[in-house]
Backbone bond lengths (Angstrom), bond angles and torsions (degrees), N, CA, C in turn:
res aa  C-N    CA-C-N  psi(-1)  N-CA   C-N-CA  omega(-1)  CA-C   N-CA-C  phi
1 M - - - 1.474 - - 1.528 109.10 -
2 E 1.315 115.89 125.22 1.461 121.81 -179.59 1.537 110.12 -87.36
3 I 1.329 115.38 146.40 1.472 120.99 176.61 1.524 108.46 -119.49
4 F 1.323 115.71 130.81 1.470 121.38 -176.97 1.525 109.57 -122.24
5 K 1.338 114.95 132.74 1.466 119.74 178.23 1.527 111.70 -104.79
6 T 1.342 116.42 -14.72 1.464 120.07 -177.75 1.523 111.12 -127.46
7 K 1.319 115.05 154.80 1.465 120.43 176.80 1.527 110.57 -64.43
8 A 1.325 116.43 -34.22 1.472 120.52 -178.23 1.529 111.00 -65.33
9 S 1.323 117.12 -44.43 1.473 119.69 -179.59 1.525 110.81 -68.69
10 L 1.318 117.26 -35.81 1.465 121.15 176.72 1.523 110.30 -64.49
11 H 1.330 115.56 -44.19 1.466 120.99 -179.76 1.533 110.66 -61.83
12 A 1.333 116.32 -41.67 1.460 121.15 -179.64 1.532 110.93 -63.17
13 F 1.314 117.14 -35.10 1.463 121.95 178.00 1.524 111.49 -71.36
14 L 1.336 115.82 -42.70 1.462 120.09 -173.02 1.527 113.75 -80.18
15 Q 1.318 117.65 -30.24 1.461 120.66 -171.89 1.535 113.56 -56.30
16 P 1.341 119.66 -50.30 1.472 118.42 179.63 1.531 112.60 -67.15
17 L 1.336 117.38 -30.54 1.467 120.18 178.28 1.523 110.69 -66.87
18 K 1.325 115.82 -42.40 1.468 119.58 178.13 1.524 110.71 -67.55
19 A 1.342 115.97 -34.59 1.466 120.16 178.76 1.525 111.38 -64.14
20 S 1.327 116.46 -26.73 1.470 120.36 177.83 1.531 111.16 -96.00
21 A 1.346 115.67 19.53 1.474 123.26 172.85 1.527 113.59 69.20
22 K 1.330 116.78 25.09 1.459 119.35 173.92 1.533 109.61 -74.89
23 K 1.312 115.44 136.89 1.455 121.38 179.32 1.526 109.15 -87.87
24 V 1.340 116.88 132.28 1.466 121.84 -173.77 1.529 110.59 -112.09
25 A 1.330 115.43 132.91 1.468 121.27 174.57 1.521 109.38 -114.25
26 L 1.328 115.58 141.71 1.458 121.90 175.45 1.524 109.08 -112.71
27 V 1.323 115.70 132.77 1.467 122.20 173.38 1.528 106.90 -117.35
28 P 1.339 118.60 96.13 1.460 120.22 -178.24 1.534 111.04 -78.90
29 T 1.335 117.42 131.35 1.462 121.42 177.18 1.524 109.81 -140.05
30 M 1.334 114.44 167.65 1.457 120.39 170.23 1.528 110.04 -109.13
31 G 1.335 116.04 20.49 1.452 119.70 178.89 1.520 112.15 79.65
32 A 1.347 116.19 -161.51 1.467 122.43 -173.77 1.526 108.59 51.94
33 L 1.320 114.87 54.19 1.460 121.40 -168.73 1.530 112.21 -73.95
34 H 1.332 114.54 150.65 1.455 122.35 176.34 1.530 107.95 -140.74
35 S 1.318 116.32 -173.34 1.466 120.43 -175.23 1.525 112.76 -61.24
36 G 1.337 116.81 -27.82 1.457 119.74 176.76 1.517 111.86 -62.10
37 H 1.341 116.08 -42.34 1.464 119.68 177.46 1.530 111.05 -65.06
38 I 1.335 116.25 -40.83 1.464 119.42 -178.67 1.523 110.64 -65.23
39 S 1.339 116.74 -31.78 1.465 118.91 175.84 1.525 110.74 -63.11
40 L 1.330 117.03 -31.10 1.473 121.01 175.96 1.530 110.35 -67.92
41 I 1.338 116.09 -40.40 1.472 119.95 177.43 1.533 109.89 -61.82
42 K 1.322 116.36 -45.28 1.470 120.69 -178.45 1.532 110.87 -63.96
43 L 1.341 116.06 -40.42 1.464 119.13 178.09 1.530 110.42 -67.31
44 A 1.328 116.38 -37.12 1.466 120.57 177.74 1.524 110.71 -61.40
45 Q 1.328 116.19 -38.81 1.468 119.92 -178.86 1.525 112.18 -65.43
46 Q 1.326 116.62 -22.60 1.464 120.20 176.61 1.531 111.92 -81.64
47 N 1.338 115.97 -12.22 1.465 119.81 -173.10 1.527 114.29 -121.52
48 A 1.335 117.50 -0.62 1.468 119.85 -177.65 1.523 110.21 -156.39
49 D 1.330 114.98 167.70 1.463 121.52 -179.77 1.530 112.40 -92.34
50 I 1.329 116.31 -35.62 1.460 122.44 -176.55 1.527 108.92 -121.42
51 I 1.328 116.53 127.69 1.463 120.98 -177.75 1.529 109.50 -111.54
52 I 1.316 115.54 119.39 1.463 122.15 174.75 1.529 108.17 -110.75
53 C 1.325 116.17 124.50 1.466 120.83 173.96 1.521 107.67 -106.99
54 S 1.310 116.99 132.39 1.465 119.59 174.75 1.527 109.41 -102.37
55 I 1.331 115.35 141.73 1.466 122.21 173.43 1.518 106.67 -124.12
56 F 1.328 115.27 110.55 1.462 119.95 -178.56 1.523 108.68 -155.00
57 V 1.328 116.54 117.90 1.464 121.15 176.86 1.523 106.46 -85.41
58 N 1.316 114.78 103.88 1.461 121.64 -169.10 1.532 112.27 -83.36
59 P 1.330 117.84 115.35 1.468 119.01 -175.72 1.526 114.70 -67.78
60 T 1.338 117.91 -24.62 1.466 118.39 -172.64 1.524 113.39 -78.44
61 Q 1.345 118.40 -9.00 1.462 118.63 -179.86 1.525 112.93 -102.05
62 F 1.336 116.65 0.23 1.466 120.11 177.25 1.518 109.26 -93.55
63 T 1.324 115.42 118.74 1.463 119.55 178.67 1.516 111.28 -85.82
64 D 1.337 117.80 -13.25 1.461 123.05 178.32 1.526 108.10 -121.52
65 P 1.345 118.15 114.54 1.471 120.87 -178.71 1.534 112.99 -56.73
66 K 1.334 117.39 -31.79 1.470 120.63 179.70 1.527 110.51 -66.76
67 D 1.321 116.00 -34.55 1.463 121.07 178.51 1.528 109.80 -64.97
68 L 1.325 116.26 -41.43 1.470 121.07 176.95 1.527 110.80 -63.48
69 E 1.326 114.88 -43.18 1.468 120.63 -176.97 1.528 112.06 -62.87
70 K 1.338 116.65 -39.73 1.471 118.89 -174.44 1.533 112.99 -94.30
71 Y 1.346 117.23 4.29 1.462 118.65 179.97 1.529 109.03 -63.22
72 P 1.347 118.10 128.89 1.468 120.70 -175.23 1.527 112.44 -65.96
73 R 1.341 115.61 142.91 1.464 120.88 -179.33 1.534 111.05 -136.20
74 P 1.333 117.99 64.46 1.484 121.03 -179.29 1.530 111.28 -84.95
75 I 1.325 116.71 73.80 1.458 120.50 -165.62 1.530 113.17 -65.49
76 E 1.339 118.87 -39.71 1.463 119.96 -179.66 1.528 110.81 -63.08
77 H 1.329 115.58 -41.35 1.466 121.69 176.58 1.527 110.20 -59.95
78 D 1.344 116.09 -44.83 1.465 120.85 -178.28 1.524 111.30 -63.03
79 L 1.329 116.85 -45.45 1.464 120.52 -177.66 1.531 110.96 -65.05
80 A 1.337 117.01 -37.14 1.458 120.33 178.16 1.531 110.54 -64.82
81 M 1.351 116.75 -41.75 1.467 120.64 178.52 1.523 111.07 -62.26
82 L 1.333 116.42 -43.34 1.463 120.38 -178.00 1.523 111.72 -68.05
83 A 1.336 116.75 -38.83 1.465 120.13 177.73 1.530 109.95 -63.60
84 D 1.326 116.39 -43.85 1.466 120.53 179.37 1.530 111.60 -63.28
85 A 1.329 116.03 -31.94 1.469 120.62 -178.05 1.521 112.85 -80.46
86 G 1.336 116.60 -8.87 1.462 119.50 178.35 1.518 114.18 86.88
87 C 1.335 117.06 23.93 1.469 120.82 176.33 1.534 108.57 -66.95
88 N 1.332 117.11 140.75 1.461 120.48 -177.49 1.522 113.57 -84.59
89 G 1.328 116.10 -33.29 1.451 119.22 -177.18 1.508 111.90 -154.26
90 V 1.338 116.46 149.31 1.460 122.39 177.86 1.522 108.26 -123.76
91 F 1.316 115.55 124.36 1.469 121.91 177.82 1.521 107.51 -98.67
92 M 1.345 116.45 113.07 1.464 122.45 -175.64 1.529 110.23 -125.67
93 P 1.322 117.33 70.33 1.461 119.09 -179.15 1.529 111.44 -76.69
94 N 1.328 116.74 161.49 1.460 119.73 169.88 1.532 108.64 -92.74
95 V 1.316 115.81 177.17 1.473 120.12 -175.93 1.526 110.49 -63.00
96 E 1.333 116.88 -37.97 1.470 120.01 -177.89 1.532 111.37 -65.38
97 E 1.329 116.93 -33.33 1.473 120.41 179.58 1.529 110.85 -67.20
98 M 1.334 116.43 -38.47 1.465 119.80 -177.58 1.519 112.55 -88.01
99 Y 1.318 116.87 -27.08 1.474 121.70 179.91 1.531 108.91 -129.27
100 P 1.338 116.95 71.93 1.469 119.37 -176.09 1.520 113.36 -61.23
101 G 1.329 116.45 -24.65 1.463 119.21 178.27 1.516 112.98 -94.10
102 G 1.334 116.90 5.69 1.462 121.18 -177.54 1.527 110.38 105.36
103 A 1.348 115.12 152.95 1.469 120.69 -175.17 1.525 113.30 -72.31
104 D 1.339 117.08 -3.94 1.469 119.86 176.68 1.532 111.10 -92.92
105 E 1.325 116.15 16.49 1.465 122.59 178.41 1.536 110.67 -52.21
106 A 1.321 116.87 135.66 1.467 121.94 -176.88 1.519 110.94 -66.91
107 W 1.324 115.15 136.71 1.474 120.89 176.76 1.516 108.02 -162.07
108 H 1.305 116.28 126.66 1.460 120.06 170.24 1.519 108.80 -161.44
109 I 1.357 114.80 123.67 1.458 119.53 175.01 1.521 108.70 -130.18
110 D 1.324 115.16 160.15 1.462 120.74 179.23 1.526 109.05 -80.52
111 L 1.327 115.57 111.70 1.465 120.86 -179.71 1.523 112.17 -103.22
112 G 1.319 116.05 6.26 1.456 119.62 -179.29 1.525 111.66 87.70
113 N 1.324 115.32 169.90 1.460 120.77 -175.84 1.525 112.92 -64.10
114 A 1.339 117.39 -25.48 1.468 120.76 -178.50 1.527 111.72 -61.73
115 E 1.342 117.41 -21.00 1.470 119.68 178.44 1.527 111.50 -59.41
116 F 1.324 116.87 -30.27 1.462 120.80 -171.36 1.522 112.91 -98.08
117 L 1.326 117.62 1.05 1.452 121.35 -179.44 1.533 110.18 -96.32
118 L 1.323 116.95 163.94 1.465 124.04 172.14 1.532 111.70 48.87
119 E 1.345 118.19 -111.46 1.461 119.98 -179.63 1.524 111.54 -59.97
120 G 1.327 116.07 -33.88 1.457 119.88 -179.52 1.512 112.89 -63.95
121 E 1.329 116.26 -27.54 1.464 120.58 178.76 1.527 110.80 -76.01
122 F 1.318 116.79 -35.34 1.461 121.31 -177.39 1.529 112.47 -89.64
123 R 1.330 116.97 -23.14 1.466 120.92 -176.20 1.527 107.96 -131.86
124 K 1.318 115.04 71.99 1.464 121.01 -174.11 1.532 110.73 -60.24
125 G 1.323 115.58 131.32 1.462 121.23 179.92 1.517 113.99 86.17
126 H 1.325 116.52 -6.76 1.469 120.52 -175.43 1.527 111.96 -57.94
127 Y 1.331 117.47 -45.82 1.463 119.52 -173.73 1.520 112.67 -77.58
128 Q 1.318 117.93 -19.34 1.463 118.38 169.43 1.525 109.09 -66.01
129 G 1.346 116.42 -43.47 1.468 120.33 177.78 1.512 112.72 -64.20
130 V 1.339 116.55 -39.80 1.467 120.98 179.39 1.523 110.40 -63.68
131 T 1.325 116.57 -50.57 1.472 118.86 -177.14 1.527 111.56 -68.44
132 Q 1.327 116.71 -30.16 1.466 120.38 176.83 1.527 110.83 -60.43
133 I 1.345 116.92 -49.94 1.465 118.82 -177.22 1.528 111.21 -74.02
134 V 1.325 118.34 -35.32 1.465 119.33 179.51 1.534 109.93 -65.03
135 K 1.321 117.03 -39.01 1.478 119.82 175.25 1.533 110.53 -60.78
136 K 1.318 117.71 -41.58 1.466 121.21 178.63 1.538 110.99 -64.07
137 L 1.329 115.80 -40.06 1.466 119.72 178.64 1.532 110.90 -68.15
138 F 1.328 115.92 -40.11 1.462 119.58 176.62 1.529 110.31 -61.89
139 D 1.335 117.33 -40.82 1.466 120.59 179.40 1.532 111.14 -65.93
140 A 1.333 116.18 -35.17 1.468 120.23 -178.28 1.527 111.74 -72.95
141 V 1.340 116.80 -40.03 1.470 120.89 -173.85 1.531 112.11 -96.10
142 E 1.337 116.57 -33.15 1.468 122.52 -173.14 1.534 110.33 49.96
143 P 1.339 116.78 58.02 1.466 119.55 -176.12 1.524 112.28 -76.13
144 D 1.319 114.87 161.04 1.458 120.41 171.41 1.526 110.05 -82.53
145 V 1.339 114.87 -37.42 1.466 120.75 178.74 1.521 108.72 -134.52
146 A 1.328 116.15 155.31 1.464 121.68 176.09 1.513 108.18 -136.32
147 M 1.333 116.03 140.88 1.452 122.21 -173.17 1.533 110.07 -108.40
148 F 1.327 115.98 132.79 1.463 121.19 176.80 1.520 109.23 -137.00
149 G 1.321 115.88 152.03 1.455 121.12 -178.71 1.520 112.02 -88.74
150 Q 1.317 115.81 143.77 1.473 121.94 179.28 1.525 112.37 -63.99
151 K 1.350 117.49 -24.25 1.467 119.02 -176.43 1.528 110.85 -56.51
152 D 1.341 115.81 -37.56 1.465 120.18 175.97 1.529 108.48 -92.47
153 F 1.318 116.12 63.82 1.459 122.86 -172.76 1.529 111.44 -57.57
154 Q 1.327 116.78 -46.91 1.468 120.59 -178.43 1.519 110.83 -66.64
155 Q 1.326 116.60 -37.27 1.462 120.34 178.02 1.521 111.24 -59.95
156 V 1.334 117.07 -43.47 1.465 120.79 179.49 1.529 110.32 -60.09
157 L 1.333 116.10 -42.65 1.462 120.43 178.68 1.528 110.75 -61.41
158 M 1.330 117.12 -43.24 1.472 121.13 179.31 1.536 111.17 -64.15
159 I 1.328 116.97 -39.09 1.462 120.26 179.69 1.530 110.38 -67.72
160 K 1.324 116.52 -39.07 1.470 119.69 175.75 1.529 110.47 -62.74
161 N 1.331 117.23 -38.81 1.469 120.78 177.83 1.529 110.53 -66.68
162 M 1.331 116.55 -37.23 1.459 120.46 177.37 1.535 110.60 -65.81
163 L 1.337 116.55 -41.35 1.467 120.39 176.81 1.519 111.11 -58.20
164 A 1.342 115.19 -44.85 1.468 119.46 -179.96 1.529 110.56 -63.95
165 H 1.330 116.51 -38.63 1.471 121.69 -179.61 1.532 111.06 -58.84
166 F 1.340 116.14 -44.09 1.466 120.64 -177.32 1.531 112.88 -96.13
167 K 1.359 116.16 -0.38 1.465 120.96 -179.26 1.531 111.77 54.44
168 L 1.332 115.86 46.56 1.466 120.57 -179.08 1.535 110.21 -84.21
169 P 1.335 117.57 135.03 1.474 121.23 -176.71 1.528 112.29 -87.23
170 I 1.325 116.70 55.46 1.464 121.91 -178.05 1.525 108.59 -116.01
171 K 1.320 116.67 132.70 1.456 120.93 178.29 1.527 109.39 -88.71
172 I 1.336 116.67 128.04 1.461 121.74 177.54 1.533 108.28 -94.86
173 I 1.323 115.98 127.25 1.466 121.27 176.05 1.522 107.76 -116.25
174 V 1.330 115.49 127.30 1.465 121.10 -176.08 1.527 109.45 -103.91
175 C 1.320 115.45 128.04 1.455 121.64 -177.90 1.527 109.90 -98.01
176 P 1.335 118.62 134.76 1.465 120.90 179.02 1.526 112.28 -57.46
177 I 1.328 115.74 155.05 1.462 121.84 178.53 1.530 109.49 -63.51
178 I 1.325 116.13 134.13 1.463 121.96 173.98 1.536 107.29 -98.65
179 R 1.318 115.88 128.25 1.463 120.83 -173.84 1.527 111.51 -116.55
180 E 1.328 114.71 153.81 1.457 120.48 168.67 1.531 108.19 -66.73
181 D 1.326 116.57 167.36 1.462 120.46 -177.74 1.522 112.61 -58.21
182 D 1.336 116.99 -30.28 1.471 120.36 -178.73 1.522 113.33 -90.31
183 G 1.331 117.72 3.10 1.460 120.66 174.37 1.513 116.11 107.38
184 L 1.333 118.91 -15.64 1.465 120.90 -179.04 1.524 110.24 -64.35
185 A 1.331 116.21 129.02 1.461 120.60 176.87 1.524 109.83 -65.71
186 M 1.330 116.47 130.73 1.463 119.70 179.46 1.523 110.14 -64.50
187 S 1.325 115.14 136.55 1.458 121.30 -178.54 1.520 108.78 -155.50
188 S 1.328 115.92 145.87 1.457 120.43 175.64 1.527 111.37 -62.24
189 R 1.325 116.69 -23.45 1.460 120.93 -178.81 1.526 113.00 -76.24
190 N 1.337 117.32 -16.21 1.462 119.84 -174.52 1.522 112.71 -62.57
191 I 1.339 117.36 -22.92 1.470 119.58 -179.53 1.526 111.47 -65.67
192 H 1.330 117.53 -18.42 1.469 120.90 -179.90 1.526 112.39 -83.79
193 L 1.338 118.21 -6.31 1.459 120.93 -176.39 1.527 110.50 -79.41
194 S 1.334 116.53 129.71 1.459 121.16 172.27 1.530 108.06 -71.84
195 P 1.335 119.26 167.12 1.473 120.25 177.58 1.528 113.27 -53.81
196 I 1.333 117.17 -40.86 1.474 120.49 177.64 1.523 110.52 -66.84
197 D 1.338 116.28 -44.46 1.468 120.67 178.65 1.530 110.42 -61.14
198 R 1.336 115.52 -41.47 1.468 119.73 -178.72 1.527 110.58 -59.41
199 K 1.329 116.28 -41.65 1.465 120.64 177.79 1.524 110.48 -66.30
200 N 1.335 116.83 -44.06 1.467 121.29 -178.79 1.524 112.31 -66.98
201 S 1.333 116.97 -27.86 1.466 120.79 -175.96 1.522 112.47 -64.11
202 L 1.327 117.15 -18.76 1.462 120.44 -178.83 1.518 112.54 -66.01
203 V 1.340 116.18 -14.92 1.466 119.25 179.82 1.534 110.59 -61.76
204 L 1.328 117.83 -29.54 1.469 119.43 -178.98 1.525 110.98 -63.65
205 S 1.312 116.85 -53.58 1.470 118.94 -177.83 1.529 111.12 -69.08
206 K 1.336 117.55 -33.25 1.468 120.11 179.95 1.531 111.36 -66.29
207 S 1.332 116.84 -41.07 1.471 119.75 -179.99 1.519 110.78 -68.22
208 L 1.332 117.16 -37.43 1.468 120.73 176.76 1.518 110.65 -66.67
209 Q 1.319 116.57 -43.73 1.455 120.35 -179.21 1.522 111.04 -64.08
210 F 1.348 116.57 -32.21 1.463 120.36 176.11 1.531 110.46 -59.07
211 V 1.325 116.39 -42.86 1.468 120.92 179.24 1.531 110.29 -62.77
212 I 1.311 116.47 -43.87 1.467 120.20 179.41 1.531 110.28 -62.48
213 D 1.330 115.83 -46.52 1.465 120.64 -174.41 1.524 113.72 -70.74
214 H 1.347 116.60 -28.10 1.470 120.37 -172.84 1.530 112.29 -117.59
215 F 1.338 115.72 19.33 1.465 119.94 -174.52 1.523 112.84 -57.00
216 N 1.307 116.92 -36.83 1.466 120.22 -176.40 1.529 113.67 -87.61
217 E 1.333 117.22 -2.02 1.464 120.15 -173.68 1.528 114.04 -95.06
218 Y 1.331 117.11 -24.88 1.460 119.91 -173.28 1.528 110.69 -132.44
219 P 1.338 117.05 153.99 1.472 119.99 170.33 1.533 109.53 -62.28
220 L 1.325 117.02 158.19 1.467 121.43 -175.51 1.521 112.97 -54.59
221 V 1.330 116.47 -47.09 1.477 119.86 -176.14 1.528 110.02 -62.67
222 E 1.323 116.64 -44.46 1.461 120.12 -179.14 1.529 110.77 -67.52
223 L 1.307 116.80 -38.57 1.461 121.71 178.23 1.528 110.77 -59.68
224 E 1.332 115.07 -44.86 1.462 120.46 179.66 1.522 111.16 -65.44
225 E 1.324 116.99 -42.35 1.470 120.58 179.66 1.526 111.22 -63.81
226 K 1.319 117.46 -40.40 1.467 120.92 178.36 1.529 110.42 -63.99
227 A 1.334 116.44 -39.35 1.464 119.77 178.12 1.535 110.37 -65.67
228 K 1.319 117.17 -40.83 1.477 120.64 179.10 1.524 111.28 -64.79
229 S 1.334 116.55 -29.69 1.465 119.56 -178.20 1.524 112.16 -66.64
230 F 1.319 117.51 -17.68 1.469 120.90 176.03 1.528 110.99 -58.84
231 Y 1.334 116.23 -25.60 1.469 121.01 -173.56 1.528 112.61 -91.81
232 N 1.323 116.65 -2.63 1.459 119.87 179.07 1.531 110.22 -69.43
233 N 1.303 114.78 134.60 1.473 121.03 170.84 1.532 114.34 62.47
234 I 1.331 116.83 29.89 1.470 118.89 169.93 1.532 107.27 -104.48
235 D 1.322 116.42 109.45 1.461 120.47 -179.34 1.524 110.31 -61.39
236 G 1.316 115.90 132.66 1.462 120.36 176.40 1.511 114.85 85.48
237 V 1.337 117.35 5.55 1.470 120.16 177.09 1.531 108.54 -121.27
238 E 1.310 115.91 124.36 1.473 121.79 -179.09 1.523 108.89 -122.34
239 L 1.333 116.57 114.90 1.466 121.64 -178.36 1.521 110.66 -76.54
240 D 1.336 117.16 125.65 1.464 121.37 174.08 1.525 110.08 -87.01
241 Y 1.317 116.70 -48.19 1.468 120.42 175.72 1.514 109.56 -160.59
242 F 1.316 114.45 153.08 1.463 123.02 167.05 1.509 105.44 -140.47
243 T 1.318 117.15 124.01 1.454 119.40 -176.42 1.519 111.52 -144.52
244 I 1.305 114.91 146.52 1.464 121.68 168.17 1.519 105.08 -103.14
245 A 1.314 116.17 113.82 1.463 120.39 -167.61 1.523 112.14 -126.59
246 N 1.327 113.99 162.94 1.459 121.56 169.03 1.527 106.99 -73.54
247 G 1.330 116.44 123.25 1.454 120.66 -175.03 1.515 114.92 -68.51
248 D 1.339 117.77 -13.33 1.464 120.96 178.84 1.526 112.60 -91.22
249 T 1.347 116.25 -27.49 1.469 120.07 -174.94 1.529 112.88 -119.62
250 L 1.334 116.94 -19.72 1.470 125.05 -173.27 1.516 113.12 66.21
251 E 1.335 116.97 7.69 1.460 120.54 171.61 1.532 108.47 -71.75
252 P 1.346 117.88 150.00 1.461 119.72 178.00 1.528 111.06 -54.13
253 A 1.319 116.30 135.74 1.465 120.96 -179.80 1.525 109.81 -63.90
254 K 1.309 116.06 137.63 1.464 121.14 179.45 1.525 111.45 -98.58
255 S 1.332 116.08 -21.20 1.460 119.86 -175.63 1.525 109.82 -150.84
256 K 1.319 115.93 146.95 1.460 120.53 174.87 1.528 111.64 -67.98
257 D 1.325 116.28 -14.35 1.460 120.58 -177.47 1.524 113.00 -82.42
258 E 1.337 117.51 -7.66 1.464 119.44 177.65 1.531 109.27 -61.97
259 E 1.320 115.78 141.54 1.465 120.46 -170.78 1.523 113.35 -71.00
260 N 1.308 117.41 -38.98 1.465 120.97 -172.29 1.524 108.83 -116.08
261 L 1.328 117.14 94.04 1.461 121.47 -178.35 1.521 110.28 -114.08
262 V 1.324 115.31 141.09 1.462 120.74 -179.83 1.527 108.65 -143.68
263 A 1.320 116.39 141.69 1.463 121.66 173.10 1.523 107.62 -100.91
264 L 1.345 115.77 129.50 1.460 120.59 -176.99 1.518 109.87 -128.56
265 V 1.335 115.83 144.93 1.459 120.61 -178.66 1.526 109.85 -142.54
266 A 1.327 114.85 148.09 1.465 121.91 169.79 1.517 107.55 -139.69
267 A 1.319 116.11 137.66 1.459 120.27 179.76 1.520 109.13 -151.62
268 K 1.318 114.56 150.27 1.460 120.44 174.00 1.519 107.17 -93.90
269 V 1.319 116.33 121.27 1.462 122.21 179.41 1.521 106.90 -113.24
270 G 1.330 116.42 109.33 1.455 119.18 -169.19 1.521 108.03 64.26
271 S 1.318 116.59 -124.04 1.477 120.17 178.18 1.527 111.89 -102.84
272 T 1.344 116.71 7.94 1.467 121.07 -174.43 1.526 110.63 -110.82
273 R 1.326 115.81 127.27 1.457 120.04 179.74 1.528 109.27 -92.80
274 L 1.344 116.13 126.47 1.453 122.21 -177.62 1.520 110.45 -118.98
275 I 1.329 116.14 148.52 1.461 121.42 173.56 1.530 108.91 -126.36
276 D 1.319 116.25 156.02 1.460 120.75 177.80 1.529 107.80 -160.54
277 N 1.306 116.28 164.81 1.469 120.39 176.54 1.515 109.52 -160.59
278 M 1.300 115.42 160.14 1.459 121.72 170.98 1.514 108.18 -139.73
279 I 1.328 115.76 133.12 1.456 121.15 178.83 1.534 107.96 -78.34
280 I 1.308 115.88 127.60 1.473 121.23 -178.42 1.519 109.13 -85.37
281 K 1.344 115.85 -49.61 1.467 120.41 175.61 1.509 108.85 -165.41
């Protein structure tokens, strides 16, 4: 497995492979890898010949400097996982390589109204930072396909909107959420959960599963209210939002007959903010 710190060295590695018609997949990450990330590598291997994983903790998408500071960076662990998974190359640039003019580099594109809903309401400017770095990674790798996890459902939608904005010929493949045995969605943030928080965090997947299991039993509004009631009287859990939304717009669903429906939730469990979702149909 090759490790690249610069765009130039990555380009030199990829150029002859692309010249011989090898298909390249990019798996963008911020490190602190878990089985969910490895599932992206495995899915990439089914869709491309060369797998490049990027590890870069992007400063422009953190709306809270403390969150950036405490983001886990177990790099030796990450590299061992990627080598075991059969990744071909790891792109690990520093901030100066990706933002030569400084991390305050100007960037703003129209991502549609969905940018300002849900996560966009709680983390203003977050998706501008996400699309900024993903565009830079796409420019560095020029992949044929790119892999993203369903857990960041809104992020995937924003990246697809960014692709359309720049008319980039990259196929986005979304990997299903990988869960712990008890239902908790795998996340790099889970390491911050205390034993009590870890137990309380199960309310996210349980409330989502309730919507899936009882979708045909209640009207949408009542279904959503029942799911929100799961969060009543749980010490240390603060619900940010729970919504049954149109998966294309993230606007609240108006009818069960809409084709693309998804239930999404965000909650603060202890001091750790978690997100999760389940696709209804």
